C-alpha positions in Angstrom: 323.8 62.9 145.6 324.9 66.3 147.0 321.8 68.0 145.5 319.6 65.3 147.1 321.1 65.9 150.5 320.7 69.6 150.1 317.1 69.2 149.2 316.5 67.0 152.2 318.1 69.6 154.6 316.1 72.4 153.0 312.8 70.5 153.4 313.5 69.7 157.1 311.4 72.0 159.3 313.1 74.3 161.7 313.0 73.5 165.4 310.2 75.3 167.2 311.1 78.3 169.3 310.8 77.7 173.0 310.6 80.3 175.6 313.5 80.5 178.1 311.3 79.3 181.0 309.8 76.3 179.1 311.2 73.7 181.5 309.9 75.6 184.5 306.5 75.8 182.9 306.4 72.0 182.3 307.4 71.3 185.9 304.8 73.7 187.2 302.1 72.0 185.1 303.2 68.6 186.5 302.8 69.9 190.0 299.4 71.5 189.4 298.1 68.1 188.0 299.5 66.2 191.0 301.7 64.0 188.8 304.9 62.4 189.9 308.0 61.8 187.8 309.2 58.3 188.4 313.0 57.6 188.5 314.4 56.1 185.3 315.4 52.9 187.2 311.8 52.3 188.2 310.6 52.8 184.7 313.2 50.4 183.3 312.5 47.9 186.2 308.8 47.8 185.4 309.5 47.2 181.7 311.9 44.3 182.5 309.5 42.9 185.1 306.7 42.8 182.4 309.0 41.1 180.0 310.0 38.4 182.6 306.3 37.9 183.4 305.5 37.6 179.7 308.2 35.0 179.2 307.0 33.1 182.3 303.4 33.1 181.0 304.6 31.8 177.6 306.7 29.0 179.2 303.8 27.9 181.4 301.5 28.0 178.4 303.9 25.7 176.5 304.0 23.2 179.4 300.2 23.2 179.8 299.6 22.7 176.0 302.2 20.0 176.0 300.2 18.2 178.8 297.0 18.6 176.7 298.6 17.1 173.6 300.2 14.2 175.5 296.9 13.4 177.3 295.0 13.4 174.0 297.6 11.1 172.5 297.8 8.8 175.5 294.1 8.4 176.0 293.7 6.6 172.7 291.3 9.3 171.4 293.4 9.8 168.2 292.5 6.2 167.2 288.9 7.2 166.8 289.8 9.4 163.9 290.7 6.4 161.8 286.9 5.6 161.6 286.1 9.0 160.1 283.0 10.8 161.4 281.5 7.7 163.0 283.3 8.2 166.3 283.9 12.0 166.0 281.7 12.7 169.0 283.7 10.4 171.2 286.9 12.2 170.0 285.5 15.6 170.8 284.5 14.3 174.3 288.1 13.3 175.0 289.7 16.7 174.3 291.1 18.1 177.6 289.3 21.4 177.4 290.5 22.6 180.8 294.1 22.4 179.8 293.4 24.0 176.4 291.5 26.9 178.0 294.3 27.4 180.5 296.9 27.5 177.7 294.7 30.0 175.8 294.4 32.3 178.8 298.2 32.1 179.4 298.9 32.9 175.8 296.5 35.9 176.0 298.1 37.1 179.2 301.6 36.8 177.6 300.4 38.9 174.6 299.1 41.6 177.0 302.3 41.7 179.0 304.4 41.8 175.8 302.4 44.9 174.7 302.4 46.5 178.2 306.1 46.0 178.6 306.8 47.2 175.1 308.9 44.2 174.4 307.5 44.1 170.8 306.1 47.2 169.2 303.3 45.6 167.2 299.5 45.9 167.2 297.5 43.8 169.6 296.4 41.2 166.9 300.1 40.6 166.0 301.0 40.2 169.7 298.3 37.6 170.1 299.4 35.8 167.0 303.0 35.7 168.1 302.0 34.5 171.6 299.7 31.8 170.4 302.1 30.7 167.7 305.0 30.3 170.2 302.7 28.5 172.7 301.3 26.1 170.1 304.6 25.3 168.4 306.5 24.9 171.7 303.8 22.8 173.3 303.6 20.4 170.3 307.4 20.2 170.1 307.6 19.4 173.8 304.9 16.7 173.5 306.9 15.0 170.8 310.3 15.3 172.5 310.0 12.2 174.7 310.1 14.2 178.0 306.6 13.1 179.0 307.4 9.4 178.6 310.5 9.8 180.8 308.5 11.7 183.4 305.8 9.1 183.3 308.3 6.2 183.7 309.8 8.1 186.7 306.4 8.6 188.3 305.3 5.0 187.8 308.6 3.8 189.3 308.1 6.3 192.1 311.4 8.0 191.4 309.3 11.2 191.3 306.6 11.7 193.9 305.3 15.3 193.2 301.5 15.2 193.8 300.7 17.0 190.6 302.9 14.9 188.4 301.8 11.7 190.0 298.2 12.5 189.4 298.6 13.6 185.8 301.0 10.8 184.6 299.7 8.1 186.8 295.9 8.6 186.4 295.1 11.1 183.7 297.5 10.8 180.8 297.0 7.0 180.4 294.8 4.9 178.1 291.1 4.9 178.8 288.6 3.5 176.4 287.7 6.8 174.6 284.3 5.7 173.4 281.8 2.9 174.5 281.6 1.7 171.0 285.4 1.4 170.6 287.5 -1.6 171.2 291.3 -1.9 170.7 293.8 -4.5 171.7 296.1 -7.3 170.8 294.7 -10.6 169.4 295.7 -13.3 171.8 293.5 -16.2 170.6 291.3 -17.0 167.6 288.5 -19.4 166.8 287.2 -18.6 163.4 285.8 -15.1 163.5 285.7 -15.1 167.3 288.8 -13.4 168.8 290.0 -12.7 172.2 291.8 -9.4 172.6 293.9 -8.0 175.4 293.3 -4.2 175.8 296.0 -1.7 176.9 294.5 -1.8 180.4 295.2 -5.5 180.7 291.6 -6.7 180.4 290.6 -9.4 178.0 287.4 -9.5 175.9 285.9 -11.8 173.3 284.6 -10.2 170.2 283.1 -11.5 167.0 285.0 -10.0 164.0 283.2 -8.7 160.9 282.7 -11.2 158.1 285.7 -11.2 155.7 288.1 -9.6 158.2 291.0 -12.0 158.8 293.1 -11.4 161.9 296.2 -13.2 163.3 297.3 -13.9 166.8 299.7 -11.1 167.9 298.1 -8.4 165.7 296.8 -5.1 167.1 293.3 -4.3 166.0 290.8 -1.5 166.6 287.1 -2.1 166.3 283.7 -0.5 166.3 281.8 -3.1 168.4 278.5 -3.2 170.3 276.9 -5.9 172.4 274.3 -7.8 170.3 272.4 -10.7 171.9 275.0 -11.3 174.5 277.9 -11.3 172.0 280.2 -8.3 171.4 280.0 -8.0 167.6 282.4 -5.8 165.6 280.8 -3.7 162.9 284.1 -2.4 161.6 287.7 -3.6 162.1 291.1 -2.2 161.2 294.7 -3.3 161.8 296.8 -0.9 163.8 300.4 0.2 163.2 302.3 -1.6 166.0 304.6 1.4 166.5 301.7 3.7 167.2 299.9 1.2 169.4 302.8 0.3 171.7 302.6 3.5 173.8 299.1 2.6 174.9 300.3 -0.5 176.6 303.1 1.3 178.6 301.2 2.0 181.7 299.9 -1.6 182.2 303.3 -3.1 181.2 305.2 -1.0 183.7 302.7 -1.9 186.5 303.2 -5.6 185.7 307.0 -5.1 185.9 306.7 -3.4 189.2 304.5 -6.3 190.5 307.1 -8.9 189.3 309.9 -6.9 191.0 308.2 -7.0 194.4 309.3 -9.4 197.1 307.6 -12.8 197.1 304.9 -13.2 199.7 304.9 -9.5 200.8 303.2 -6.7 199.0 303.5 -4.2 201.9 307.2 -3.4 201.5 307.1 -2.9 197.8 303.7 -1.2 197.4 304.3 2.5 197.1 301.9 5.4 197.0 301.1 4.9 193.3 300.0 1.3 193.8 298.0 2.1 196.9 296.1 4.8 195.0 295.3 2.4 192.2 293.4 0.1 194.6 292.6 -3.6 194.3 291.4 -3.5 190.7 294.3 -1.3 189.4 296.1 -4.1 187.5 293.4 -4.8 185.0 290.8 -6.6 187.2 288.1 -4.5 185.8 284.6 -5.6 184.6 286.0 -7.2 181.4 288.8 -9.1 183.1 288.9 -12.6 184.5 288.1 -14.6 181.4 290.7 -17.2 182.2 293.9 -18.4 180.5 293.9 -19.6 176.9 296.6 -21.0 174.6 297.3 -18.4 171.8 295.8 -19.5 168.5 293.7 -22.3 170.0 290.0 -22.8 170.0 287.9 -20.7 172.3 285.9 -22.3 175.0 283.1 -21.1 177.3 279.6 -19.7 176.5 279.0 -16.7 174.3 278.7 -13.4 176.0 
């Protein structure tokens, strides 16, 4: 061991010889080039400011990606994937590209700040990989934490009235039919292969189920259906997992609870900003509504559509 240490010391190069006025020469060159020597506290302050900015960009990217994931899940677009490539175009059209692009830009900015602030001494590719990995993992984890559901409940109950949150959770991150060929809802009445379903938006629609598909009242189904001769005929039908379908009905269910909680005979005192923004048709009075009451499981009446 001693011989190894001696060999290492012998192999170490000698310190270069510097002239006595070396420091004066360096300062003179700095002055000739017009450079300034920044105080150490300013250098360290710039480094820490860059690190704080990088952390802020990462956190903002996580929040934005969380919103994109929650909107994609709430809109019902994931249900299209159960039909394979048949509705893939509709799924791609429902991706919130604006939020994804914003999250990518924030992740790239965080990577640049990490490198500029020397928070991590790695190549640029590794800085990008670290930044996008943290943004993606954090956004997906936040989307599955239940925080969005709590915020959406607070917005719909008007316990939170921030304009941005009210717009996102009250109008954007809710169920919209993700494809014109797609139908999804709860079976509320049956007459042979003719079923009436209630969609997550509160509308009701009659559809003709495919031959051989047996549904029951109370089941949740998803369909590929197109109008054919005045009747909405389903080409494919699948049963849904009730646990995964329940969140789609949250928005309409909460709006119904708010309506029931209002004072009888007076909408003015209980109608807050969210209800006023929704307008007259906001409770499901859309183009597919108004088919009239029906006893669950009983025969259907009325002309074919």
